[in-house]
C-alpha positions in Angstrom: 0.0 0.0 0.0 1.6 3.3 -1.1 2.0 5.9 1.6 3.1 9.5 1.8 3.8 11.7 4.8 3.3 15.5 4.9 5.2 16.9 7.8 3.4 19.5 10.0 5.2 22.8 10.3 3.3 24.5 13.2 3.0 21.5 15.5 4.6 18.1 15.9 1.8 16.4 13.9 2.3 14.8 10.5 -0.4 13.9 8.0 -0.1 10.4 6.5 -2.0 9.4 3.4 -2.2 5.7 2.4 -4.0 4.2 -0.6 -4.2 1.1 -2.7 -6.2 -0.2 -5.6 -6.5 -3.6 -4.0 -7.9 -2.1 -0.8 -10.3 0.2 -2.7 -9.9 3.1 -0.2 -7.8 6.1 0.7 -6.9 6.7 4.4 -5.8 10.1 5.8 -4.4 10.1 9.4 -2.6 12.4 11.8 0.4 11.1 13.6 1.9 12.8 16.6 5.7 12.9 16.5 6.0 13.7 20.2 3.6 14.1 23.1 1.6 17.4 23.2 1.1 18.8 26.7 -2.5 19.8 25.9 -3.5 16.3 24.9 -4.0 13.2 27.0 -1.0 10.8 26.9 -3.0 8.2 25.1 -4.1 10.5 22.3 -3.0 8.7 19.1 -4.4 11.2 16.6 -7.3 10.7 14.1 -7.9 9.0 10.8 -10.5 9.0 8.1 -11.1 6.3 5.5 -12.6 7.2 2.1 -14.2 4.3 0.3 -15.6 6.2 -2.7 -14.4 8.8 -5.2 -17.1 11.3 -4.5 -16.0 11.6 -0.8 -12.3 12.1 -1.5 -13.2 14.6 -4.3 -15.2 16.6 -1.7 -12.3 16.7 0.7 -9.9 17.8 -2.1 -12.4 20.6 -3.1 -12.7 21.8 0.5 -8.9 21.8 1.0 -8.3 23.7 -2.2 -10.9 26.3 -1.2 -9.3 26.6 2.3 -5.8 27.0 0.7 -7.0 29.6 -1.7 -8.7 31.6 1.0 -5.7 31.4 3.4 -2.9 31.9 0.9 -4.4 33.2 -2.3 -5.0 31.4 -5.6 -2.3 29.9 -7.7 -1.4 31.9 -10.8 
């Protein structure tokens, strides 16, 4: 299953994206690189599993809209 990690810049939390055609899903998860004082010691992060193209397209649309609003549109 292919996997890519996007390191977090503002906090010690990375985003991991895994996918595979055989598994027929895409999984997005947060991984804590080190404990955060504001979180319980057993906080492992979160994950979401997308099992259809429509759901993952919606997430991509919302992320692009958030990016453009926060940083401006690409030229």
